[in-house]
N, C-alpha and C positions, 0 to 999 in steps of 0.2 A: 820748612822754607819752598815753597815750590818751586819745581822745576821752570829753566827759562823758555818758553814758547818758541822761539828761534831756533831751536835744538830738536824740535819734535819734525818727526816727518811724517806722510801720509801712510794712510792705512796697504795703499798698494806699495809704498815704497819699501814699508816693513817687511810686507809678504814677500818682496823680491828678493828683501836682505837675506831674511829666513830659510826662504827656500832656496836660494844661490849657496847657502852657506850649507845646508844638509844636504841636498840633492848633488849641487855640483861641486862641492867638495870633496862629495864621496868619489864622483865621478873622475874627479882630478887625481884623488889618491890611489886609485884602482889603477887609473890608466898609467901612471908613471910608474908604480911596481911591476905590470905589466909589461914595460918597455924596458926596467931592468931585469926581468927576468929572461929576457931572450938576450941581455948583453952580458948578463954577468949569472952565475950559478942559478937554477930555476929553485931548486930546492930551499937553497938557505933564504933566496928572496921572498921566498913565500912563508916561511918560517917568521921574517921580519914583518911581512907585511901585517901578521898579527897583532906584532904590540907599536910596532913604527908606525902603521897605517892607522892605527887610531891616535895617536899623538899627534899626525900630520892633519888630519882630518880633523880635529877638535881647534888646529892653529887654523886651518882655513874657515873654519865657522869662525872664528872672531875677527879673522880679516876681511871677511864678507861685510862687517860693521863699520870698519876704517873706512869704506870708499862711500863715500856720499852718496851716489846712486846706485841702485840695486841691479838697475839693469847693466850698468860696467861693469859690475860685479860677475853677473851671469855671463856677457860677453866675453870676460876675462877667462873665465871658467871653462867656456865652450871654446876658446881659443887654445888653451894648454892643453884640455881633451883629445882635441883631436890633433894636436901635434905630438903628443906622448903614444898615441893609437894610432897614428901613421907611421911612426917610428917602428911598434912594436908588428905593424901588420906587415910593412916592407921588410921587415929581416925575418920572417918566418920562414923554413925551410920550402923548399922546394917539393 
């Protein structure tokens, strides 16, 4: 049975979702763990990034396909990355 055509997305939307999932999800994951490394134990946070970071990145990759518009996903991931990165850079020791 063929798929219903109303659920198809354009190639540009497909590219936006895939790239947001791969690249944007990676940036959100790394920026979150960088922020946590400033607030918590740095060594423990980086060890957790090795395992928990992959799980979070995979979850963000899947979540990118739940949002109908790929550019909204990009916007959300960029905002989250900027938020986590700003907390990280504002808490750097002087």
